[in-house]
A tleap script that builds the chain and sets N, CA, C and O, in Angstrom:
source leaprc.protein.ff14SB
mol = sequence {
  NMET ILE LEU LEU THR TRP ASN HIE ALA CYS
  ALA VAL GLY ILE ARG ALA MET ASP ASP GLN
  HIE GLY ILE LEU MET ASP THR MET ASN ASP
  LEU ARG LEU ALA SER VAL ARG ASN SER SER
  ARG GLU GLU VAL GLY GLY LEU LEU SER ARG
  LEU VAL GLU LEU THR ARG LEU HIE PHE LEU
  ASN GLU GLU GLN LEU MET GLU GLN TYR GLY
  PHE PRO GLU LEU PRO GLU HIE HIE PHE GLU
  HIE GLN GLN LEU LEU SER HIE LEU LEU GLU
  HIE SER HIE ARG VAL GLN LEU GLY GLU THR
  VAL SER MET ARG SER LEU LEU ILE PHE LEU
  ARG SER TRP PHE ILE ASP HIE ILE GLY THR
  VAL ASP ARG LYS TYR GLY SER TRP LEU ASN
  GLU ARG GLY VAL CTYR
}
set mol.1.N position { 78.442 142.908 104.672 }
set mol.1.CA position { 77.775 144.165 104.978 }
set mol.1.C position { 77.629 144.933 103.698 }
set mol.1.O position { 78.643 145.189 103.048 }
set mol.2.N position { 76.479 145.311 103.297 }
set mol.2.CA position { 76.199 146.036 102.092 }
set mol.2.C position { 76.362 147.546 102.366 }
set mol.2.O position { 75.954 148.067 103.404 }
set mol.3.N position { 76.947 148.180 101.429 }
set mol.3.CA position { 77.122 149.649 101.509 }
set mol.3.C position { 75.703 150.363 101.538 }
set mol.3.O position { 74.754 149.952 100.869 }
set mol.4.N position { 75.650 151.381 102.305 }
set mol.4.CA position { 74.386 152.206 102.266 }
set mol.4.C position { 74.482 153.128 101.090 }
set mol.4.O position { 75.501 153.783 100.871 }
set mol.5.N position { 73.390 153.175 100.319 }
set mol.5.CA position { 73.361 154.041 99.189 }
set mol.5.C position { 72.185 154.942 99.328 }
set mol.5.O position { 71.070 154.519 99.633 }
set mol.6.N position { 72.473 156.269 99.085 }
set mol.6.CA position { 71.353 157.264 99.159 }
set mol.6.C position { 70.476 157.072 97.938 }
set mol.6.O position { 70.968 156.933 96.818 }
set mol.7.N position { 69.199 157.066 98.161 }
set mol.7.CA position { 68.221 157.059 97.094 }
set mol.7.C position { 66.962 157.815 97.530 }
set mol.7.O position { 66.858 158.265 98.672 }
set mol.8.N position { 66.034 157.944 96.628 }
set mol.8.CA position { 64.897 158.787 96.903 }
set mol.8.C position { 64.026 158.204 98.094 }
set mol.8.O position { 63.340 158.951 98.793 }
set mol.9.N position { 64.084 156.931 98.276 }
set mol.9.CA position { 63.341 156.350 99.337 }
set mol.9.C position { 63.894 156.808 100.726 }
set mol.9.O position { 63.182 156.713 101.725 }
set mol.10.N position { 65.107 157.282 100.785 }
set mol.10.CA position { 65.712 157.708 102.032 }
set mol.10.C position { 65.299 159.146 102.445 }
set mol.10.O position { 65.487 159.570 103.585 }
set mol.11.N position { 64.751 159.841 101.495 }
set mol.11.CA position { 64.417 161.246 101.704 }
set mol.11.C position { 63.193 161.423 102.670 }
set mol.11.O position { 62.172 160.746 102.551 }
set mol.12.N position { 63.360 162.342 103.593 }
set mol.12.CA position { 62.227 162.636 104.509 }
set mol.12.C position { 61.563 163.973 104.090 }
set mol.12.O position { 60.562 164.381 104.679 }
set mol.13.N position { 62.154 164.672 103.031 }
set mol.13.CA position { 61.502 165.919 102.585 }
set mol.13.C position { 61.989 167.134 103.192 }
set mol.13.O position { 61.457 168.194 102.862 }
set mol.14.N position { 62.976 167.126 104.079 }
set mol.14.CA position { 63.575 168.287 104.701 }
set mol.14.C position { 65.021 168.333 104.255 }
set mol.14.O position { 65.831 167.531 104.719 }
set mol.15.N position { 65.364 169.243 103.374 }
set mol.15.CA position { 66.626 169.219 102.713 }
set mol.15.C position { 67.825 169.086 103.676 }
set mol.15.O position { 68.695 168.234 103.494 }
set mol.16.N position { 67.840 169.917 104.662 }
set mol.16.CA position { 69.000 169.830 105.611 }
set mol.16.C position { 69.128 168.498 106.276 }
set mol.16.O position { 70.233 167.983 106.447 }
set mol.17.N position { 68.003 167.928 106.658 }
set mol.17.CA position { 68.067 166.575 107.317 }
set mol.17.C position { 68.459 165.505 106.300 }
set mol.17.O position { 69.219 164.593 106.626 }
set mol.18.N position { 67.930 165.610 105.033 }
set mol.18.CA position { 68.311 164.638 104.035 }
set mol.18.C position { 69.799 164.725 103.758 }
set mol.18.O position { 70.462 163.698 103.611 }
set mol.19.N position { 70.331 165.929 103.686 }
set mol.19.CA position { 71.738 166.128 103.465 }
set mol.19.C position { 72.592 165.480 104.567 }
set mol.19.O position { 73.620 164.854 104.306 }
set mol.20.N position { 72.117 165.660 105.809 }
set mol.20.CA position { 72.816 165.115 106.956 }
set mol.20.C position { 72.695 163.583 107.003 }
set mol.20.O position { 73.629 162.901 107.426 }
set mol.21.N position { 71.574 163.057 106.579 }
set mol.21.CA position { 71.445 161.601 106.508 }
set mol.21.C position { 72.421 161.058 105.505 }
set mol.21.O position { 72.969 159.977 105.715 }
set mol.22.N position { 72.669 161.783 104.389 }
set mol.22.CA position { 73.620 161.293 103.409 }
set mol.22.C position { 75.060 161.343 103.976 }
set mol.22.O position { 75.867 160.464 103.673 }
set mol.23.N position { 75.360 162.287 104.734 }
set mol.23.CA position { 76.720 162.368 105.385 }
set mol.23.C position { 76.882 161.204 106.413 }
set mol.23.O position { 77.951 160.600 106.513 }
set mol.24.N position { 75.837 160.922 107.140 }
set mol.24.CA position { 75.921 159.793 108.106 }
set mol.24.C position { 76.094 158.486 107.322 }
set mol.24.O position { 76.851 157.617 107.755 }
set mol.25.N position { 75.421 158.329 106.194 }
set mol.25.CA position { 75.554 157.107 105.368 }
set mol.25.C position { 77.008 157.003 104.845 }
set mol.25.O position { 77.615 155.932 104.878 }
set mol.26.N position { 77.516 158.078 104.390 }
set mol.26.CA position { 78.930 158.080 103.904 }
set mol.26.C position { 79.862 157.702 105.027 }
set mol.26.O position { 80.776 156.903 104.824 }
set mol.27.N position { 79.668 158.223 106.143 }
set mol.27.CA position { 80.575 157.890 107.336 }
set mol.27.C position { 80.443 156.437 107.760 }
set mol.27.O position { 81.446 155.813 108.107 }
set mol.28.N position { 79.207 155.865 107.742 }
set mol.28.CA position { 79.095 154.471 108.004 }
set mol.28.C position { 79.771 153.624 106.919 }
set mol.28.O position { 80.383 152.602 107.230 }
set mol.29.N position { 79.667 154.030 105.672 }
set mol.29.CA position { 80.352 153.365 104.621 }
set mol.29.C position { 81.842 153.388 104.789 }
set mol.29.O position { 82.508 152.387 104.525 }
set mol.30.N position { 82.399 154.527 105.229 }
set mol.30.CA position { 83.851 154.689 105.507 }
set mol.30.C position { 84.216 153.721 106.553 }
set mol.30.O position { 85.215 153.017 106.403 }
set mol.31.N position { 83.437 153.630 107.658 }
set mol.31.CA position { 83.700 152.742 108.738 }
set mol.31.C position { 83.685 151.325 108.289 }
set mol.31.O position { 84.520 150.532 108.722 }
set mol.32.N position { 82.742 150.966 107.412 }
set mol.32.CA position { 82.678 149.616 106.807 }
set mol.32.C position { 83.901 149.293 106.065 }
set mol.32.O position { 84.489 148.231 106.269 }
set mol.33.N position { 84.330 150.202 105.171 }
set mol.33.CA position { 85.486 150.015 104.353 }
set mol.33.C position { 86.772 149.808 105.258 }
set mol.33.O position { 87.588 148.925 104.993 }
set mol.34.N position { 86.903 150.603 106.260 }
set mol.34.CA position { 88.021 150.458 107.192 }
set mol.34.C position { 88.004 149.081 107.881 }
set mol.34.O position { 89.036 148.442 108.086 }
set mol.35.N position { 86.818 148.678 108.214 }
set mol.35.CA position { 86.687 147.341 108.860 }
set mol.35.C position { 87.090 146.251 107.852 }
set mol.35.O position { 87.881 145.366 108.179 }
set mol.36.N position { 86.570 146.314 106.686 }
set mol.36.CA position { 86.920 145.298 105.654 }
set mol.36.C position { 88.365 145.262 105.308 }
set mol.36.O position { 88.922 144.194 105.054 }
set mol.37.N position { 88.998 146.430 105.292 }
set mol.37.CA position { 90.450 146.447 105.001 }
set mol.37.C position { 91.374 146.105 106.141 }
set mol.37.O position { 92.598 146.109 106.008 }
set mol.38.N position { 90.726 145.796 107.315 }
set mol.38.CA position { 91.467 145.561 108.570 }
set mol.38.C position { 92.372 146.756 108.896 }
set mol.38.O position { 93.556 146.610 109.199 }
set mol.39.N position { 91.770 147.919 108.820 }
set mol.39.CA position { 92.503 149.118 109.160 }
set mol.39.C position { 92.902 149.071 110.663 }
set mol.39.O position { 92.400 148.252 111.433 }
set mol.40.N position { 93.770 149.933 111.018 }
set mol.40.CA position { 94.246 150.007 112.364 }
set mol.40.C position { 93.135 150.358 113.342 }
set mol.40.O position { 92.161 151.016 112.974 }
set mol.41.N position { 93.284 149.906 114.626 }
set mol.41.CA position { 92.373 150.344 115.625 }
set mol.41.C position { 92.188 151.816 115.740 }
set mol.41.O position { 91.082 152.315 115.951 }
set mol.42.N position { 93.298 152.518 115.596 }
set mol.42.CA position { 93.212 153.996 115.640 }
set mol.42.C position { 92.343 154.629 114.555 }
set mol.42.O position { 91.590 155.573 114.795 }
set mol.43.N position { 92.481 154.066 113.346 }
set mol.43.CA position { 91.679 154.567 112.219 }
set mol.43.C position { 90.176 154.209 112.401 }
set mol.43.O position { 89.301 155.049 112.192 }
set mol.44.N position { 89.914 152.986 112.782 }
set mol.44.CA position { 88.518 152.573 113.048 }
set mol.44.C position { 87.973 153.370 114.231 }
set mol.44.O position { 86.826 153.816 114.199 }
set mol.45.N position { 88.781 153.553 115.268 }
set mol.45.CA position { 88.296 154.345 116.385 }
set mol.45.C position { 88.025 155.811 116.063 }
set mol.45.O position { 87.085 156.412 116.582 }
set mol.46.N position { 88.869 156.377 115.193 }
set mol.46.CA position { 88.667 157.710 114.726 }
set mol.46.C position { 87.383 157.881 113.929 }
set mol.46.O position { 86.622 158.829 114.123 }
set mol.47.N position { 87.164 156.900 113.000 }
set mol.47.CA position { 85.909 156.920 112.230 }
set mol.47.C position { 84.662 156.740 113.112 }
set mol.47.O position { 83.624 157.373 112.919 }
set mol.48.N position { 84.827 155.865 114.059 }
set mol.48.CA position { 83.663 155.644 115.030 }
set mol.48.C position { 83.387 156.900 115.841 }
set mol.48.O position { 82.232 157.238 116.100 }
set mol.49.N position { 84.461 157.600 116.246 }
set mol.49.CA position { 84.234 158.865 116.999 }
set mol.49.C position { 83.706 159.847 116.110 }
set mol.49.O position { 82.903 160.654 116.579 }
set mol.50.N position { 84.040 159.919 114.836 }
set mol.50.CA position { 83.416 160.870 113.917 }
set mol.50.C position { 81.963 160.602 113.702 }
set mol.50.O position { 81.140 161.513 113.602 }
set mol.51.N position { 81.642 159.242 113.627 }
set mol.51.CA position { 80.219 158.912 113.446 }
set mol.51.C position { 79.440 159.355 114.719 }
set mol.51.O position { 78.332 159.880 114.607 }
set mol.52.N position { 79.993 159.152 115.869 }
set mol.52.CA position { 79.315 159.545 117.081 }
set mol.52.C position { 79.023 161.025 117.106 }
set mol.52.O position { 77.907 161.422 117.441 }
set mol.53.N position { 79.993 161.861 116.763 }
set mol.53.CA position { 79.859 163.249 116.787 }
set mol.53.C position { 78.891 163.725 115.737 }
set mol.53.O position { 78.028 164.555 116.023 }
set mol.54.N position { 79.013 163.214 114.517 }
set mol.54.CA position { 78.050 163.611 113.489 }
set mol.54.C position { 76.648 163.124 113.803 }
set mol.54.O position { 75.698 163.833 113.469 }
set mol.55.N position { 76.454 162.012 114.397 }
set mol.55.CA position { 75.180 161.529 114.825 }
set mol.55.C position { 74.608 162.440 115.887 }
set mol.55.O position { 73.434 162.803 115.821 }
set mol.56.N position { 75.408 162.817 116.860 }
set mol.56.CA position { 74.986 163.707 117.959 }
set mol.56.C position { 74.524 165.020 117.364 }
set mol.56.O position { 73.442 165.505 117.692 }
set mol.57.N position { 75.324 165.592 116.504 }
set mol.57.CA position { 74.996 166.875 115.810 }
set mol.57.C position { 73.696 166.817 115.044 }
set mol.57.O position { 72.843 167.700 115.138 }
set mol.58.N position { 73.570 165.705 114.253 }
set mol.58.CA position { 72.374 165.491 113.468 }
set mol.58.C position { 71.122 165.415 114.380 }
set mol.58.O position { 70.115 166.079 114.131 }
set mol.59.N position { 71.218 164.598 115.425 }
set mol.59.CA position { 70.057 164.451 116.336 }
set mol.59.C position { 69.681 165.760 116.960 }
set mol.59.O position { 68.499 166.075 117.099 }
set mol.60.N position { 70.665 166.516 117.333 }
set mol.60.CA position { 70.457 167.882 117.941 }
set mol.60.C position { 69.727 168.752 116.899 }
set mol.60.O position { 68.715 169.371 117.227 }
set mol.61.N position { 70.205 168.808 115.698 }
set mol.61.CA position { 69.562 169.676 114.662 }
set mol.61.C position { 68.076 169.175 114.409 }
set mol.61.O position { 67.147 169.975 114.294 }
set mol.62.N position { 67.915 167.831 114.330 }
set mol.62.CA position { 66.599 167.317 114.035 }
set mol.62.C position { 65.640 167.682 115.197 }
set mol.62.O position { 64.518 168.140 114.980 }
set mol.63.N position { 66.097 167.476 116.355 }
set mol.63.CA position { 65.228 167.705 117.578 }
set mol.63.C position { 64.907 169.207 117.699 }
set mol.63.O position { 63.790 169.554 118.084 }
set mol.64.N position { 65.836 170.087 117.388 }
set mol.64.CA position { 65.632 171.521 117.517 }
set mol.64.C position { 64.591 171.912 116.477 }
set mol.64.O position { 63.734 172.752 116.751 }
set mol.65.N position { 64.648 171.339 115.332 }
set mol.65.CA position { 63.666 171.652 114.241 }
set mol.65.C position { 62.246 171.169 114.715 }
set mol.65.O position { 61.258 171.891 114.574 }
set mol.66.N position { 62.187 169.977 115.257 }
set mol.66.CA position { 60.905 169.444 115.681 }
set mol.66.C position { 60.352 170.307 116.883 }
set mol.66.O position { 59.149 170.552 116.967 }
set mol.67.N position { 61.226 170.740 117.766 }
set mol.67.CA position { 60.806 171.561 118.871 }
set mol.67.C position { 60.317 172.903 118.424 }
set mol.67.O position { 59.336 173.444 118.934 }
set mol.68.N position { 61.058 173.449 117.418 }
set mol.68.CA position { 60.675 174.734 116.938 }
set mol.68.C position { 59.277 174.795 116.307 }
set mol.68.O position { 58.589 175.814 116.371 }
set mol.69.N position { 58.892 173.696 115.711 }
set mol.69.CA position { 57.542 173.661 115.090 }
set mol.69.C position { 56.526 172.831 115.891 }
set mol.69.O position { 55.437 172.532 115.402 }
set mol.70.N position { 56.890 172.472 117.101 }
set mol.70.CA position { 55.938 171.743 117.990 }
set mol.70.C position { 55.557 170.375 117.608 }
set mol.70.O position { 54.418 169.959 117.824 }
set mol.71.N position { 56.506 169.631 117.023 }
set mol.71.CA position { 56.177 168.255 116.615 }
set mol.71.C position { 55.778 167.424 117.823 }
set mol.71.O position { 56.544 167.317 118.781 }
set mol.72.N position { 54.610 166.844 117.790 }
set mol.72.CA position { 54.059 166.177 119.003 }
set mol.72.C position { 54.754 164.866 119.436 }
set mol.72.O position { 54.591 164.420 120.572 }
set mol.73.N position { 55.519 164.264 118.528 }
set mol.73.CA position { 56.113 163.027 118.838 }
set mol.73.C position { 57.646 163.219 119.209 }
set mol.73.O position { 58.403 162.248 119.202 }
set mol.74.N position { 58.041 164.366 119.500 }
set mol.74.CA position { 59.422 164.701 119.860 }
set mol.74.C position { 59.899 163.850 121.010 }
set mol.74.O position { 60.999 163.314 120.878 }
set mol.75.N position { 59.216 163.655 122.122 }
set mol.75.CA position { 59.733 162.937 123.222 }
set mol.75.C position { 60.111 161.444 122.848 }
set mol.75.O position { 61.142 160.926 123.278 }
set mol.76.N position { 59.225 160.789 122.029 }
set mol.76.CA position { 59.535 159.474 121.641 }
set mol.76.C position { 60.748 159.406 120.715 }
set mol.76.O position { 61.586 158.509 120.815 }
set mol.77.N position { 60.813 160.372 119.822 }
set mol.77.CA position { 61.842 160.540 118.843 }
set mol.77.C position { 63.234 160.687 119.573 }
set mol.77.O position { 64.234 160.060 119.221 }
set mol.78.N position { 63.199 161.552 120.594 }
set mol.78.CA position { 64.352 161.873 121.381 }
set mol.78.C position { 64.870 160.588 122.084 }
set mol.78.O position { 66.069 160.314 122.122 }
set mol.79.N position { 63.932 159.839 122.622 }
set mol.79.CA position { 64.271 158.558 123.308 }
set mol.79.C position { 64.973 157.581 122.362 }
set mol.79.O position { 65.952 156.939 122.743 }
set mol.80.N position { 64.476 157.471 121.140 }
set mol.80.CA position { 65.155 156.633 120.186 }
set mol.80.C position { 66.549 157.107 119.851 }
set mol.80.O position { 67.463 156.298 119.691 }
set mol.81.N position { 66.719 158.426 119.742 }
set mol.81.CA position { 68.018 158.959 119.441 }
set mol.81.C position { 68.990 158.629 120.596 }
set mol.81.O position { 70.121 158.208 120.352 }
set mol.82.N position { 68.546 158.823 121.851 }
set mol.82.CA position { 69.362 158.555 123.043 }
set mol.82.C position { 69.821 157.146 123.101 }
set mol.82.O position { 70.962 156.843 123.450 }
set mol.83.N position { 68.866 156.248 122.734 }
set mol.83.CA position { 69.253 154.825 122.761 }
set mol.83.C position { 70.410 154.523 121.730 }
set mol.83.O position { 71.386 153.849 122.060 }
set mol.84.N position { 70.262 155.031 120.521 }
set mol.84.CA position { 71.309 154.831 119.570 }
set mol.84.C position { 72.603 155.425 119.947 }
set mol.84.O position { 73.651 154.792 119.818 }
set mol.85.N position { 72.553 156.710 120.445 }
set mol.85.CA position { 73.830 157.354 120.876 }
set mol.85.C position { 74.457 156.611 121.982 }
set mol.85.O position { 75.685 156.540 122.017 }
set mol.86.N position { 73.721 156.038 122.906 }
set mol.86.CA position { 74.314 155.226 124.029 }
set mol.86.C position { 75.049 153.972 123.434 }
set mol.86.O position { 76.151 153.607 123.842 }
set mol.87.N position { 74.342 153.335 122.424 }
set mol.87.CA position { 74.939 152.187 121.821 }
set mol.87.C position { 76.224 152.517 121.090 }
set mol.87.O position { 77.227 151.812 121.206 }
set mol.88.N position { 76.174 153.620 120.323 }
set mol.88.CA position { 77.433 154.071 119.644 }
set mol.88.C position { 78.559 154.420 120.612 }
set mol.88.O position { 79.691 153.966 120.449 }
set mol.89.N position { 78.246 155.218 121.605 }
set mol.89.CA position { 79.225 155.593 122.599 }
set mol.89.C position { 79.837 154.405 123.276 }
set mol.89.O position { 81.053 154.397 123.471 }
set mol.90.N position { 79.081 153.399 123.650 }
set mol.90.CA position { 79.600 152.185 124.302 }
set mol.90.C position { 80.652 151.497 123.373 }
set mol.90.O position { 81.748 151.146 123.811 }
set mol.91.N position { 80.283 151.321 122.091 }
set mol.91.CA position { 81.220 150.719 121.194 }
set mol.91.C position { 82.465 151.570 120.946 }
set mol.91.O position { 83.567 151.028 120.870 }
set mol.92.N position { 82.320 152.823 120.826 }
set mol.92.CA position { 83.448 153.730 120.631 }
set mol.92.C position { 84.363 153.694 121.846 }
set mol.92.O position { 85.584 153.660 121.695 }
set mol.93.N position { 83.815 153.702 123.008 }
set mol.93.CA position { 84.671 153.591 124.229 }
set mol.93.C position { 85.377 152.257 124.286 }
set mol.93.O position { 86.548 152.199 124.660 }
set mol.94.N position { 84.711 151.203 123.932 }
set mol.94.CA position { 85.391 149.877 123.996 }
set mol.94.C position { 86.530 149.819 122.964 }
set mol.94.O position { 87.561 149.208 123.248 }
set mol.95.N position { 86.385 150.421 121.799 }
set mol.95.CA position { 87.422 150.431 120.791 }
set mol.95.C position { 88.587 151.230 121.314 }
set mol.95.O position { 89.743 150.840 121.154 }
set mol.96.N position { 88.268 152.403 121.969 }
set mol.96.CA position { 89.382 153.237 122.486 }
set mol.96.C position { 90.146 152.522 123.611 }
set mol.96.O position { 91.341 152.755 123.794 }
set mol.97.N position { 89.446 151.638 124.374 }
set mol.97.CA position { 90.099 150.905 125.394 }
set mol.97.C position { 90.841 149.710 124.875 }
set mol.97.O position { 91.527 149.037 125.644 }
set mol.98.N position { 90.730 149.411 123.577 }
set mol.98.CA position { 91.516 148.270 123.025 }
set mol.98.C position { 90.746 147.007 123.125 }
set mol.98.O position { 91.297 145.955 122.800 }
set mol.99.N position { 89.491 147.018 123.557 }
set mol.99.CA position { 88.687 145.845 123.654 }
set mol.99.C position { 88.245 145.344 122.278 }
set mol.99.O position { 88.112 146.110 121.323 }
set mol.100.N position { 88.017 143.993 122.214 }
set mol.100.CA position { 87.523 143.437 120.944 }
set mol.100.C position { 86.039 143.854 120.746 }
set mol.100.O position { 85.187 143.676 121.617 }
set mol.101.N position { 85.787 144.435 119.513 }
set mol.101.CA position { 84.429 144.761 119.189 }
set mol.101.C position { 84.132 144.181 117.846 }
set mol.101.O position { 84.971 144.266 116.949 }
set mol.102.N position { 82.958 143.584 117.657 }
set mol.102.CA position { 82.548 143.036 116.314 }
set mol.102.C position { 82.046 144.249 115.499 }
set mol.102.O position { 80.915 144.702 115.675 }
set mol.103.N position { 82.866 144.734 114.656 }
set mol.103.CA position { 82.503 145.803 113.827 }
set mol.103.C position { 81.424 145.354 112.794 }
set mol.103.O position { 80.609 146.169 112.362 }
set mol.104.N position { 81.427 144.122 112.427 }
set mol.104.CA position { 80.495 143.546 111.498 }
set mol.104.C position { 79.114 143.670 112.129 }
set mol.104.O position { 78.195 144.214 111.517 }
set mol.105.N position { 78.966 143.166 113.356 }
set mol.105.CA position { 77.727 143.231 114.108 }
set mol.105.C position { 77.265 144.703 114.304 }
set mol.105.O position { 76.093 145.023 114.106 }
set mol.106.N position { 78.167 145.543 114.678 }
set mol.106.CA position { 77.799 146.942 114.851 }
set mol.106.C position { 77.289 147.576 113.612 }
set mol.106.O position { 76.310 148.322 113.644 }
set mol.107.N position { 77.963 147.283 112.461 }
set mol.107.CA position { 77.589 147.919 111.216 }
set mol.107.C position { 76.243 147.333 110.680 }
set mol.107.O position { 75.454 148.056 110.072 }
set mol.108.N position { 76.009 146.088 110.902 }
set mol.108.CA position { 74.690 145.470 110.537 }
set mol.108.C position { 73.601 146.134 111.378 }
set mol.108.O position { 72.558 146.510 110.844 }
set mol.109.N position { 73.827 146.283 112.685 }
set mol.109.CA position { 72.841 146.947 113.493 }
set mol.109.C position { 72.577 148.359 113.046 }
set mol.109.O position { 71.426 148.773 112.912 }
set mol.110.N position { 73.667 149.118 112.810 }
set mol.110.CA position { 73.523 150.514 112.442 }
set mol.110.C position { 72.788 150.675 111.089 }
set mol.110.O position { 71.943 151.559 110.949 }
set mol.111.N position { 73.109 149.829 110.107 }
set mol.111.CA position { 72.433 149.861 108.867 }
set mol.111.C position { 70.925 149.632 109.027 }
set mol.111.O position { 70.113 150.372 108.472 }
set mol.112.N position { 70.568 148.601 109.790 }
set mol.112.CA position { 69.202 148.263 110.051 }
set mol.112.C position { 68.457 149.410 110.798 }
set mol.112.O position { 67.354 149.803 110.420 }
set mol.113.N position { 69.094 149.917 111.853 }
set mol.113.CA position { 68.514 150.993 112.659 }
set mol.113.C position { 68.266 152.211 111.798 }
set mol.113.O position { 67.203 152.829 111.852 }
set mol.114.N position { 69.272 152.545 110.998 }
set mol.114.CA position { 69.258 153.783 110.226 }
set mol.114.C position { 68.101 153.744 109.199 }
set mol.114.O position { 67.295 154.668 109.101 }
set mol.115.N position { 68.061 152.605 108.423 }
set mol.115.CA position { 67.013 152.447 107.427 }
set mol.115.C position { 65.626 152.444 108.068 }
set mol.115.O position { 64.695 153.092 107.590 }
set mol.116.N position { 65.520 151.704 109.148 }
set mol.116.CA position { 64.187 151.635 109.852 }
set mol.116.C position { 63.777 152.977 110.426 }
set mol.116.O position { 62.616 153.374 110.326 }
set mol.117.N position { 64.767 153.705 111.053 }
set mol.117.CA position { 64.441 154.961 111.670 }
set mol.117.C position { 64.035 156.038 110.586 }
set mol.117.O position { 63.010 156.709 110.704 }
set mol.118.N position { 64.858 156.151 109.584 }
set mol.118.CA position { 64.440 157.089 108.556 }
set mol.118.C position { 63.129 156.714 107.918 }
set mol.118.O position { 62.248 157.558 107.752 }
set mol.119.N position { 62.989 155.434 107.552 }
set mol.119.CA position { 61.778 155.023 106.821 }
set mol.119.C position { 60.497 155.109 107.610 }
set mol.119.O position { 59.415 155.222 107.033 }
set mol.120.N position { 60.604 155.059 108.898 }
set mol.120.CA position { 59.320 155.104 109.690 }
set mol.120.C position { 59.259 156.365 110.576 }
set mol.120.O position { 58.381 157.204 110.376 }
set mol.121.N position { 60.170 156.512 111.545 }
set mol.121.CA position { 60.131 157.586 112.492 }
set mol.121.C position { 60.459 158.947 111.866 }
set mol.121.O position { 59.744 159.911 112.140 }
set mol.122.N position { 61.465 159.068 111.070 }
set mol.122.CA position { 61.764 160.358 110.491 }
set mol.122.C position { 60.743 160.789 109.457 }
set mol.122.O position { 60.471 161.983 109.327 }
set mol.123.N position { 60.192 159.883 108.744 }
set mol.123.CA position { 59.229 160.222 107.700 }
set mol.123.C position { 57.998 160.894 108.360 }
set mol.123.O position { 57.333 161.702 107.711 }
set mol.124.N position { 57.691 160.584 109.609 }
set mol.124.CA position { 56.567 161.230 110.334 }
set mol.124.C position { 56.806 162.691 110.504 }
set mol.124.O position { 55.906 163.486 110.236 }
set mol.125.N position { 57.986 163.094 110.939 }
set mol.125.CA position { 58.212 164.523 111.147 }
set mol.125.C position { 58.387 165.213 109.806 }
set mol.125.O position { 58.009 166.374 109.647 }
set mol.126.N position { 58.986 164.471 108.797 }
set mol.126.CA position { 59.096 165.052 107.474 }
set mol.126.C position { 57.780 165.494 106.895 }
set mol.126.O position { 57.629 166.652 106.505 }
set mol.127.N position { 56.822 164.590 106.831 }
set mol.127.CA position { 55.582 164.949 106.219 }
set mol.127.C position { 54.855 165.928 107.156 }
set mol.127.O position { 54.154 166.804 106.649 }
set mol.128.N position { 54.973 165.839 108.435 }
set mol.128.CA position { 54.318 166.767 109.371 }
set mol.128.C position { 54.902 168.248 109.111 }
set mol.128.O position { 54.149 169.215 109.001 }
set mol.129.N position { 56.163 168.335 109.030 }
set mol.129.CA position { 56.810 169.649 108.755 }
set mol.129.C position { 56.499 170.114 107.306 }
set mol.129.O position { 56.300 171.315 107.122 }
set mol.130.N position { 56.446 169.289 106.322 }
set mol.130.CA position { 56.144 169.625 104.977 }
set mol.130.C position { 54.739 170.357 105.009 }
set mol.130.O position { 54.566 171.401 104.381 }
set mol.131.N position { 53.760 169.776 105.755 }
set mol.131.CA position { 52.429 170.298 105.830 }
set mol.131.C position { 52.456 171.715 106.397 }
set mol.131.O position { 51.501 172.470 106.209 }
set mol.132.N position { 53.514 172.080 107.074 }
set mol.132.CA position { 53.632 173.404 107.683 }
set mol.132.C position { 54.611 174.299 106.883 }
set mol.132.O position { 55.055 175.351 107.343 }
set mol.133.N position { 54.918 173.815 105.656 }
set mol.133.CA position { 55.768 174.689 104.775 }
set mol.133.C position { 57.179 174.532 104.938 }
set mol.133.O position { 57.939 175.307 104.357 }
set mol.134.N position { 57.636 173.564 105.705 }
set mol.134.CA position { 59.123 173.366 105.907 }
set mol.134.C position { 59.639 172.296 104.976 }
set mol.134.O position { 59.173 171.156 104.985 }
set mol.135.N position { 60.627 172.692 104.160 }
set mol.135.CA position { 61.207 171.773 103.234 }
set mol.135.C position { 62.719 171.757 103.375 }
set mol.135.O position { 63.398 171.022 102.657 }
savepdb mol mol.pdb
quit
């Protein structure tokens, strides 16, 4: 699993959202490192819980911004967010219960989802908001 690295291609053009995307990347990288180091279930579970909460907060902030400016694709965007949160919560819950979870598979999924979501779905609201003077 390759580390996620922030670069200009990740930017959606809204500073607060770009900063939050960077924090989410860092948290996923921390989770990856803990997995590679065979860290304790408690440490991995804590990092996964942190990722869930940061993701939830980011999605809330993003959706509030889209709602404030009347972004027309908010319902579809919200649906994608809910799907990812459900996936993350399921894995977090399983880790907390002591069940076996393939962190490698989860991290590969998250990396792919994250890059695809920012590169396609988030860019739409970024350019849309930029046209309305939001940066």
